[in-house]
C-alpha positions in Angstrom: 18.9 31.4 7.7 15.4 30.1 6.8 12.2 30.8 8.6 10.7 28.3 11.1 8.0 26.9 8.7 10.6 26.1 6.0 13.0 24.7 8.6 10.3 22.3 9.7 9.9 21.0 6.2 13.7 20.6 5.9 13.7 18.6 9.1 10.9 16.4 7.7 13.0 15.9 4.5 16.0 15.0 6.6 14.1 12.4 8.6 12.7 10.9 5.4 16.2 10.7 3.8 18.0 9.1 6.8 15.1 6.7 7.3 15.2 5.5 3.7 19.0 5.3 3.8 18.7 2.8 6.6 16.0 0.9 4.8 18.0 0.6 1.6 21.1 -0.4 3.6 19.2 -3.2 5.5 17.6 -4.5 2.3 21.0 -4.5 0.5 22.5 -6.6 3.4 19.5 -9.0 3.4 19.3 -9.8 -0.4 21.5 -12.6 -1.7 21.4 -11.2 -5.3 24.6 -9.2 -5.8 23.2 -7.0 -8.5 20.2 -6.0 -6.5 22.4 -5.5 -3.4 24.7 -3.1 -5.2 21.7 -1.2 -6.7 20.2 -0.8 -3.2 23.5 0.3 -1.8 23.8 3.0 -4.5 20.3 4.3 -3.8 21.1 4.3 -0.1 24.2 6.3 -0.6 22.2 8.9 -2.6 19.7 9.1 0.3 22.6 9.7 2.8 24.0 12.4 0.6 20.6 14.1 0.4 20.3 13.9 4.2 23.7 15.7 4.5 22.5 18.3 2.1 19.4 19.1 4.2 21.5 18.9 7.4 23.7 21.7 6.1 20.7 23.9 5.9 18.9 22.9 9.1 22.1 22.8 11.2 21.1 19.8 13.2 20.9 16.0 13.0 17.6 14.1 12.9 16.9 10.6 14.1 15.3 8.0 11.6 11.8 6.7 11.9 12.7 3.2 13.3 9.1 1.9 13.0 9.1 2.8 9.3 12.5 1.0 8.9 11.1 -2.1 10.5 7.8 -1.9 8.5 9.4 -1.8 5.1 12.1 -4.4 6.0 9.3 -6.8 7.0 7.3 -5.9 3.8 10.4 -6.9 1.8 10.7 -10.2 3.6 7.0 -11.1 3.2 6.0 -9.6 -0.1 9.3 -9.1 -2.0 12.0 -6.6 -2.5 10.5 -4.7 -5.4 7.1 -4.4 -3.8 8.6 -2.9 -0.6 10.9 -0.3 -2.2 8.3 0.8 -4.7 5.6 1.1 -2.0 8.1 3.2 0.0 8.9 5.5 -2.9 5.1 6.0 -3.4 4.5 6.7 0.2 2.8 9.7 1.7 5.8 11.0 3.6 7.3 12.8 0.6 3.9 14.3 -0.3 3.7 15.8 3.1 6.9 17.8 2.6 6.4 21.1 0.8 9.4 20.8 -1.5 8.1 23.6 -3.7 8.2 26.0 -0.8 11.7 24.8 0.2 13.1 25.4 -3.3 11.9 29.0 -3.2 14.3 29.6 -0.3 16.9 27.1 -1.3 17.2 27.0 -5.1 19.6 24.1 -5.1 16.9 21.9 -3.5 14.9 21.8 -6.8 17.8 20.2 -8.6 18.4 17.7 -5.7 14.8 16.6 -5.7 14.6 16.3 -9.5 17.8 14.3 -9.6 16.7 12.0 -6.8 13.4 11.1 -8.4 15.0 10.5 -11.8 18.0 8.5 -10.5 16.0 6.4 -8.1 13.4 5.7 -10.8 16.1 4.4 -13.1 17.7 2.2 -10.4 14.4 0.8 -9.2 13.6 -0.2 -12.8 16.8 -2.3 -12.9 15.8 -4.4 -9.9 15.4 -8.1 -10.9 13.3 -10.3 -8.7 12.3 -13.9 -9.5 8.8 -13.7 -8.1 8.0 -10.8 -10.5 9.4 -12.7 -13.5 6.9 -15.5 -12.7 4.0 -13.1 -11.9 2.3 -14.1 -15.1 2.2 -17.7 -13.8 0.7 -16.5 -10.5 -1.9 -14.4 -12.3 -2.9 -17.5 -14.4 -3.4 -19.7 -11.3 -5.1 -17.0 -9.2 -7.5 -15.8 -12.0 -8.5 -19.3 -13.0 -9.2 -20.3 -9.4 -11.2 -17.2 -8.6 -13.4 -17.4 -11.8 -13.8 -21.2 -11.9 -14.2 -22.0 -8.2 -16.2 -19.0 -7.2 -18.7 -19.8 -9.9 -18.7 -23.6 -9.1 -19.2 -23.0 -5.4 -22.1 -20.7 -6.1 -23.7 -23.3 -8.3 -23.0 -26.1 -5.8 -24.5 -24.0 -3.0 -27.9 -23.9 -4.5 -27.8 -27.4 -6.1 -26.6 -29.3 -3.0 -27.8 -27.2 0.0 -25.2 -28.7 2.3 -22.0 -26.9 3.3 -19.9 -30.0 3.9 -20.9 -31.5 0.6 -20.1 -28.2 -1.2 -16.7 -28.1 0.6 -15.7 -31.6 -0.3 -16.8 -31.3 -3.9 -15.0 -27.9 -4.2 -11.8 -29.3 -2.7 -11.7 -32.3 -5.1 -12.5 -30.0 -8.0 -10.0 -27.4 -6.9 -7.0 -29.7 -6.3 -7.7 -31.5 -9.6 -7.9 -28.2 -11.4 -4.6 -26.9 -9.7 -2.7 -30.0 -11.0 -4.2 -29.5 -14.5 -3.2 -25.8 -14.5 0.3 -26.5 -13.2 0.8 -29.1 -15.9 -0.5 -26.8 -18.6 1.7 -24.0 -17.4 4.7 -26.3 -17.5 4.1 -27.3 -21.1 3.3 -23.7 -22.1 6.5 -22.3 -20.5 8.6 -25.1 -22.0 7.4 -24.3 -25.5 7.8 -20.5 -25.1 11.5 -20.6 -24.3 11.4 -17.1 -22.7 14.0 -17.8 -20.1 11.6 -18.9 -17.3 12.1 -22.4 -15.8 9.1 -24.6 -16.6 9.0 -26.3 -13.3 9.1 -23.0 -11.3 6.4 -21.6 -13.5 4.2 -24.6 -12.9 4.8 -24.4 -9.1 3.9 -20.7 -9.0 0.7 -21.4 -11.0 -0.3 -24.5 -8.9 0.5 -22.8 -5.6 -1.5 -19.7 -6.4 -4.5 -21.9 -7.4 -4.3 -24.1 -4.3 -4.0 -21.1 -1.9 -7.0 -19.4 -3.6 -9.0 -22.7 -3.3 -8.3 -22.9 0.4 -9.4 -19.4 1.0 -12.6 -19.8 -1.0 -13.6 -23.1 0.6 -12.8 -22.2 4.2 -16.2 -20.6 5.0 -17.9 -23.9 4.0 -15.8 -25.8 6.4 -16.2 -23.3 9.3 -19.9 -22.5 8.9 -23.1 -24.6 8.6 -25.4 -22.0 7.0 -25.0 -22.6 3.3 -25.9 -19.1 2.2 -23.7 -17.4 4.8 -20.9 -19.6 3.7 -21.4 -18.4 0.1 -21.5 -14.8 1.3 -18.2 -15.1 3.1 -16.7 -16.9 0.1 -17.6 -14.0 -2.1 -16.1 -11.6 0.4 -12.9 -13.7 0.5 -12.7 -13.6 -3.3 -13.0 -9.8 -3.3 -10.3 -9.5 -0.6 -8.0 -11.8 -2.6 -8.6 -9.7 -5.7 -8.0 -6.5 -3.8 -4.8 -7.7 -2.2 -3.3 -9.2 -5.4 -4.3 -6.2 -7.5 -2.7 -3.8 -5.0 0.5 -5.9 -5.0 0.7 -5.9 -8.8 -0.2 -2.2 -9.1 2.6 -1.3 -6.8 5.3 -3.7 -8.0 4.6 -3.1 -11.7 3.4 0.5 -11.6 -0.1 -0.3 -12.9 -3.6 1.1 -12.3 -5.2 -0.4 -9.3 -8.8 0.7 -10.0 -9.0 -0.6 -13.5 -7.5 -4.0 -12.8 -9.5 -4.5 -9.6 -12.9 -3.7 -11.2 -12.1 -6.0 -14.1 -11.2 -9.0 -12.0 -13.9 -8.4 -9.5 -16.5 -8.0 -12.2 -15.6 -11.2 -14.0 -15.5 -13.3 -10.8 -18.7 -12.0 -9.4 -20.5 -12.2 -12.8 -19.5 -15.8 -13.2 -20.6 -16.6 -9.7 -24.0 -15.0 -10.3 -24.5 -16.8 -13.6 -23.5 -20.2 -12.1 -25.8 -19.6 -9.1 -28.6 -19.2 -11.5 -27.6 -22.3 -13.4 -27.5 -24.2 -10.1 -31.0 -23.1 -9.3 -32.2 -24.2 -12.8 -30.5 -27.6 -12.5 -32.0 -28.2 -9.1 -35.5 -27.2 -10.3 -35.4 -29.2 -13.6 -33.9 -32.4 -12.2 -35.4 -32.2 -8.7 -32.1 -32.5 -7.0 -32.5 -32.3 -3.2 -29.8 -33.5 -0.9 
């Protein structure tokens, strides 16, 4: 028998394993890709086996965390399969379980934990999802929209001094640029011959650009104060960068802080520089709308 504190950790591990088993099973049933479905089923079966291992030592069954099951199932539907499962595997639940203490009382636990991490890491690396294959195209559209339009809107703000005029000008510029970016991505992908479909690549690029344009211009359509509109546009830009960087850092196991600071620094730097240029243009040419 194990003492009460270790038994509590074992019960936490049980709950985590049975919960993740249900998540993997639901994701396997939901995905139409047979390879991904089989991989998820295999990981799920491992989780169930680990649950049974812990149950043998605790002597009782544990119910799953149904809210966690729902949360990650919805994350997979909205943000993609790979993002959801990797976010789950990086979650805090496992960190809260004192596996080192458990292994001191149950030596076999160390082997189970090590095999689980290694095996699941290998299987998760084999997941193949379309949206991640085209992530480069999304990055291209999003980065260009953030840098170009944030800077342009900052310049227009000081030069035009009218929120509606800035919004209309930004929309025309943004949609024209999105079509140009989509066409360029189509031609680039077609010439690279790297297995990606040129039309899909161009759609991902154009869609990312248009969505970013809409979020950046929205404050100018909703507000009348030109400088408040610019402030909210910059906040929207930071939020877009933060969300997208978080998505990429989880889905592709990259550093969040480094990528976020780089993207935010470039976008805000260009916005500041263009704002100064707008002021200079307005002063030199006496533009006053």
